C-alpha positions in Angstrom: -13.6 -0.2 47.4 -10.8 -2.7 46.8 -12.0 -3.3 43.2 -12.2 0.4 42.6 -8.7 1.0 43.9 -7.4 -1.9 41.7 -9.0 -0.3 38.7 -7.5 3.1 39.5 -4.1 1.5 40.0 -4.3 -0.2 36.6 -5.5 3.0 35.0 -2.6 5.0 36.6 -0.1 2.4 35.5 -1.4 2.4 31.9 -1.3 6.2 31.8 2.2 6.1 33.2 3.4 3.7 30.5 1.6 5.8 27.8 3.2 9.0 29.0 6.7 7.4 29.2 6.3 6.2 25.6 5.3 9.6 24.3 8.1 11.3 26.3 10.8 9.5 24.2 9.6 10.9 20.9 11.6 13.2 18.7 10.5 16.8 19.8 11.1 18.0 16.2 7.9 16.1 15.2 5.7 18.4 17.3 3.5 20.5 15.1 3.2 18.1 12.3 -0.3 16.9 11.4 -1.3 13.7 13.3 1.9 13.6 15.3 0.6 15.0 18.6 -0.5 11.6 19.9 -1.3 8.1 18.4 -5.0 8.6 19.3 -6.0 10.5 16.1 -4.2 8.3 13.7 -5.4 5.1 15.4 -9.0 6.5 15.2 -8.6 7.1 11.4 -7.3 3.6 10.8 -10.1 2.0 12.9 -12.6 4.1 10.9 -10.9 2.9 7.7 -11.3 -0.8 8.8 -15.0 -0.2 9.7 -15.7 1.3 6.3 -13.7 -1.2 4.3 -15.0 -4.3 6.0 -18.6 -3.3 7.0 -20.0 0.1 6.3 -18.8 0.5 2.7 -19.9 -2.9 1.4 -23.3 -2.5 3.1 -23.7 1.0 1.6 -22.9 -0.4 -1.9 -25.0 -3.6 -1.5 -28.0 -2.4 -3.5 -26.2 0.3 -5.6 -24.5 0.2 -8.9 -20.7 0.6 -9.0 -19.6 4.2 -9.3 -17.8 5.3 -12.5 -14.8 7.1 -11.2 -12.5 7.3 -14.2 -11.4 11.0 -13.9 -11.0 10.8 -10.1 -8.9 7.7 -10.3 -6.7 9.1 -13.0 -6.0 12.2 -11.0 -5.6 10.3 -7.8 -3.1 7.8 -9.2 -1.0 10.2 -11.2 -0.9 12.6 -8.2 0.5 9.8 -6.1 3.1 9.2 -8.8 4.2 12.8 -8.5 4.2 12.6 -4.7 6.2 9.4 -4.6 8.8 10.8 -7.0 9.2 13.9 -4.7 9.5 11.7 -1.6 12.2 9.5 -3.2 14.1 12.7 -4.2 13.9 14.1 -0.7 15.1 10.9 0.9 18.1 10.9 -1.5 18.9 14.6 -0.9 18.4 14.2 2.9 21.0 11.6 3.3 20.8 8.5 1.1 22.6 10.3 -1.8 24.4 12.9 0.3 26.3 11.2 3.0 24.7 7.9 4.2 26.9 4.8 3.9 24.0 2.5 3.2 25.2 0.4 6.1 25.0 1.7 9.7 23.5 5.1 9.4 22.3 6.7 12.7 19.4 9.1 12.9 20.4 12.7 12.8 18.5 14.4 15.7 20.0 17.8 15.2 18.3 20.9 13.9 20.7 21.1 10.9 19.1 21.7 7.5 19.9 18.1 6.5 18.4 16.7 9.7 15.3 18.8 9.4 14.9 17.9 5.8 15.0 14.2 6.6 12.4 14.8 9.4 10.1 16.5 6.9 10.3 13.8 4.3 9.8 11.0 6.9 6.6 12.7 8.0 5.5 13.2 4.4 6.0 9.5 3.7 3.9 8.7 6.7 1.2 11.1 5.6 1.2 9.5 2.1 0.2 6.2 3.7 -3.0 7.8 5.0 -3.7 9.3 1.5 -3.3 5.8 0.1 -6.2 4.6 2.2 -8.3 5.9 -0.8 -7.2 2.8 -2.7 -9.6 0.8 -0.7 -12.3 3.5 -0.9 -12.2 3.3 -4.7 -12.4 -0.5 -4.5 -15.5 -0.3 -2.3 -17.3 2.3 -4.4 -16.5 0.4 -7.6 -17.6 -2.8 -6.0 -14.3 -4.5 -6.6 -14.7 -6.7 -3.6 -12.2 -9.3 -4.8 -9.5 -6.7 -4.5 -10.1 -6.1 -0.8 -8.0 -9.0 0.4 -6.5 -9.7 3.8 -3.1 -8.7 2.3 -4.5 -5.4 1.0 -6.3 -4.5 4.3 -3.4 -5.5 6.5 -0.8 -3.7 4.5 -2.9 -0.4 4.3 -3.7 -0.4 8.0 -0.5 -1.9 9.6 2.0 0.2 7.6 0.8 3.7 8.7 0.3 2.6 12.3 3.8 1.2 12.7 5.4 4.1 10.7 3.8 6.6 13.0 5.9 5.2 15.8 9.0 5.0 13.6 8.7 8.6 12.6 8.0 9.6 16.2 11.2 8.1 17.5 13.7 7.9 14.6 12.8 10.0 11.5 15.8 9.0 9.4 18.9 6.8 9.6 19.1 3.3 8.4 15.5 2.7 9.4 14.3 5.0 6.6 15.7 2.9 3.8 12.6 0.8 3.4 10.5 4.0 3.1 12.6 5.2 0.2 12.4 1.8 -1.5 8.7 1.7 -0.9 8.3 5.1 -2.5 10.3 3.9 -5.6 7.9 1.0 -6.0 4.9 3.3 -5.6 6.1 5.4 -8.5 5.8 2.4 -10.8 2.7 1.0 -9.1 0.5 4.1 -9.3 1.7 4.9 -12.8 0.4 1.5 -13.8 -2.9 2.2 -12.0 -3.2 5.6 -13.7 -2.8 4.0 -17.1 -5.2 1.3 -16.3 -7.8 3.8 -15.1 -7.5 5.7 -18.4 -9.4 3.1 -20.3 -9.3 0.2 -22.8 -7.1 2.1 -25.3 -4.2 1.9 -22.8 -4.6 -1.9 -22.1 -2.0 -2.8 -24.6 0.6 -0.9 -22.6 -0.2 -2.9 -19.4 1.3 -6.3 -20.4 3.7 -6.0 -17.5 1.1 -6.2 -14.7 2.4 -9.5 -13.2 5.9 -8.0 -12.9 4.4 -5.5 -10.4 4.2 -8.3 -7.8 7.8 -9.3 -8.7 8.9 -5.7 -8.1 7.2 -5.7 -4.7 8.9 -9.0 -3.8 12.2 -7.5 -4.8 11.4 -4.5 -2.5 11.0 -6.8 0.5 14.2 -8.7 -0.3 16.2 -5.5 -0.5 14.7 -4.1 2.7 15.4 -7.4 4.6 19.0 -7.6 3.3 19.7 -4.0 4.2 18.7 -4.4 7.8 20.3 -7.9 8.1 23.7 -6.1 7.9 23.1 -4.8 11.4 23.2 -8.3 12.8 26.7 -8.9 11.4 28.3 -5.5 12.5 30.6 -5.4 15.4 29.1 -2.1 16.4 26.5 0.2 15.1 25.3 3.4 16.7 21.8 3.4 15.2 19.7 4.7 18.1 16.6 2.4 18.0 17.7 -1.2 17.4 14.1 -2.4 18.0 13.1 -0.9 14.7 15.8 -3.0 12.9 14.1 -6.1 14.2 10.6 -4.9 13.3 11.7 -3.9 9.8 13.3 -7.3 9.3 10.2 -9.1 10.5 8.0 -6.8 8.3 10.1 -7.4 5.2 10.1 -11.2 5.7 6.4 -11.4 6.6 5.3 -9.4 3.6 7.6 -11.3 1.3 5.7 -14.5 2.4 2.3 -12.8 1.9 3.2 -11.4 -1.6 4.8 -14.7 -2.6 1.5 -16.4 -1.8 -0.4 -13.8 -3.8 1.9 -14.4 -6.8 1.4 -18.2 -6.5 -2.4 -17.9 -6.2 -2.7 -15.3 -9.0 -0.2 -16.4 -11.6 0.5 -20.1 -10.9 -2.9 -21.3 -9.9 -4.8 -18.5 -11.6 -7.3 -18.0 -8.7 -7.4 -14.3 -9.4 -9.2 -14.9 -12.7 -13.0 -15.1 -12.9 -14.4 -18.6 -13.2 -15.7 -18.1 -16.8 -12.3 -16.7 -17.7 -10.5 -19.7 -16.2 -12.8 -22.1 -18.2 -12.1 -20.3 -21.4 -8.4 -20.4 -20.7 -8.4 -24.1 -19.8 -10.3 -25.0 -23.0 -8.2 -22.7 -25.1 -11.4 -21.4 -26.9 -10.9 -17.7 -26.3 -10.0 -16.0 -29.6 -9.7 -12.3 -29.9 -10.7 -10.6 -26.6 -13.5 -10.8 -24.1 -14.2 -8.2 -21.5 -15.8 -9.8 -18.4 -16.9 -8.8 -14.9 -17.3 -5.0 -15.3 -14.3 -4.7 -17.5 -11.8 -5.9 -14.8 -10.5 -8.9 -16.7 -9.3 -9.4 -20.3 -8.9 -12.7 -22.0 -6.8 -12.8 -25.2 -6.0 -16.0 -27.1 -6.8 -18.2 -24.0 -4.6 -16.2 -21.6 -6.1 -14.4 -18.7 -4.8 -11.0 -17.7 -6.4 -9.3 -14.7 -6.5 -5.5 -15.1 -7.3 -2.8 -12.5 -9.3 -1.1 -15.3 -12.7 0.6 -15.6 -16.2 -0.8 -15.2 -18.1 -0.7 -18.4 -20.8 -3.3 -17.7 -20.5 -4.7 -21.2 -19.7 -8.2 -22.5 -18.5 -8.4 -26.1 -19.1 -11.5 -28.3 -17.8 -12.4 -31.7 -21.2 -12.0 -33.4 -22.6 -9.1 -31.4 -22.9 -7.6 -28.0 -25.4 -8.0 -25.1 -26.3 -4.7 -23.4 -29.0 -4.4 -20.8 -30.5 -7.8 -21.8 -30.8 -6.9 -25.5 -28.8 -8.4 -28.4 -27.3 -6.0 -30.9 -25.9 -7.5 -34.0 -22.4 -6.3 -35.1 
């Protein structure tokens, strides 16, 4: 009986803490999808991890990669439009209409401005769940090299933490990084949309490596913005804990993306082995499409593209297709 009572006491204590956490949420968020409790969104993210790390790869193990050109173009360009709208709404909700860009408290009123910021904060959160499709496309196209720790951690950690942020403080200085992130996603998904459109657009994608530089700039701006808080004599932002978390988040992801930059563009580890060998020997003339069309080598320089799978390998004197040699 003692053990049973102890378990009941622990259970009651856990439920008490859980209820107290939910009691402090912004009541204006009630009625928004996924905002009733953290259970549903946590279940979605756990299902995402299960699919990305186990079920998806097993399902595709003995299957050919799916050709998803049209779906990817529509998906990426739709996210460009959504991200543009989110940036606009953040600006009109405060960042271009009254915020000081320094200590900006969250407006908990039911004013049109306050409710507008609440809506766009939720929309930004919801967009993070839509973006889980990034990984689904990678799995279905068997782009396993793209499903890195950085990718998985970013796509799962971001929506989970932002659920709590939106629940307690939808707006104020804590929303700056959401607006900047949406700006970056306008550029990023535009790049992915062009890349998915096919080889004829490859010549417009020379700026791929600058995507990581843009993301690094994002984390620097976010960290610098919240760092102001530590040097202010007073600031009435209501949830200082989020300031600390945003600073840690910005710094942590800056380190992760810096490592990605180093591995991808300094050490060249993101390139296929045969591409690296061609690059090192300086023997690649013209262009060679390798590994399901995901990498392009031109004049000995490797450029990794998030392009389409075509399953072909082109050679100077001909092409090999399904084990047969066809002369040019």
